[in-house]
N, C-alpha and C positions, 0 to 999 in steps of 0.2 A: 598430567591436566596441574597445572599450575594455580595456585588460592585465588591468585585476581580472577584468573579466568570463570571463576565460581562467582565469584562475586559481583563479573560485570555479565554474567548470567541470571543472577539472583535481580539485579538491578532494573538487569531489562524485562527481565519477566514482571515485577513487581512496577514497573511504570505502565506496561501497556496493559496489564490486568486493571490499574487504576484506568486508564484512558479509555479501556473498554466497557468498566464501570463508567463512567460520567458520562460517554455516548448512548451506550445503551438505554440506560435511567431517563435519555430525553425521550424514545423513542416510546409507544401507546400500544406497537401489536409486536407480533413474532417478528413479521419482515423485517421490520425495521431493526429489531435486536439482531437478526440472521445476518442482517448487512453488516451492521457492528464488528461482528465477531470476523465475519471475513476480512474485512477492512484491515482489522487488528492481526489476524492471522498471516495477510501479504506482509504486514509492516514488522509484525516479528520474524517472520523468515529470511527477509530482506537484510535485515540489520544482524543477524544472528547466521546469517550467509556471509555476508559480505565482512565480518568478524573471523569466521572463523576460516576459509576458506579463500574467500574472494571471487568474486564473478567473472573478473577481468582479470586474468594473471593470476595470483596468489595475492595473498590478503594485504600483502605489503605496497599493491600497485597503486600510483594515487590514483588512478582512471577509476577506483572503484568509489573514489568521494563523489563523484557524480550523481549515485544513488541518494545520496543527500537529498539533491533537486527532487527525487520523485515524494520522498517525505516529506517535504517543506512546500511542495506544490498540494497535496492533500491537508495539511495540517492548516495553512493558511485559508486554503479552499471552506474547510470545515469550518472556520472562525468566520469565513466573511458571511458563510451561511447562516451562520449560529444555529449550527446543527439541525438545520430542519430539513427534510426528507430530498426536497427538489435540489435547493442547494447542494445537498448531501453527491447526490447522484452525478449532477457536473464536477464537484469535487474529485469525484473517483474516477470520470472518466478523463477528467484535465492528467490525473496521475499515470492512469493507462496508457495515456498518448505517452510522457514526460519517461517513464519506464520502458516504454518501447524508443522513445529517441536514445536512451542513454549509450546502446552500442555503436550506435551511428555516430553517433557525436564524437566519443572516444577514436571511434575509426578515421575519422576529421583531424584530431589532434595528433594520434600517436602514426595514422599512416601504415600499419604493419601489415605484414603478408598475408593476403586472406589463405586463410585452411582451415582443417575441421572444427580450431580451437573456437576461432572466430564464430565458424556457423552453429557451435553448440552455444554459443554466448548471447547469439540474437534469439535463437530456441528457448533458452533458458528465461531471456525478457519478456519472449513474447506467451507465453505461462503464467510470468507473471503480473504483465497485463489484462492477462486473460483473470487473474483474480480480481484486478482492481473493476474491471469492466463487470465482473459478476456482484461484484459491492455494490456497483452504480447501478447495475440492472435493479438490486434488490432493493436500495434505497427510492429507486422511480415506481416500482411495485409496491412500496409503503405507502407511497404519494397516495396512489389511485385507492388503494384500500382505504385508507383516511378520509378520504374526499368521500368514497363511500359509505363510509358508516356518518358521515355528519348529512349526508343527503339522507340516509335512514332514518335519522334520528328528528330530523327536520320533519 
């Protein structure tokens, strides 16, 4: 393994660790922090998997660049939501939808023959979409927990 790969892995872990700390610090309850952890883990696995082996074909396949849209949707959604739980839930659900759509967009662009490789890519994307949905559900749950605490204190 080349030194550059170790450096890239270190930078990826550092950036995502700092991103987790930024997002989790905004949460007042454990559910919000868990949601931030799931979203960060999904981001890490998505980037790492694409850099290492690629999800669509090899890591050199330009169709793998479509996964940048998933991260962009999540990041922009989080920024628009100002890290508030309800908005974060929406951002994660949008990222899940984008994740699920990527292989179908790639199929429309490339039009490969349908085989087991295509099926595995769709299954893999469904698993990743499930991670984004889990993060969204946890952010939504953090909203109800926060509002319940607010009502109890009032």
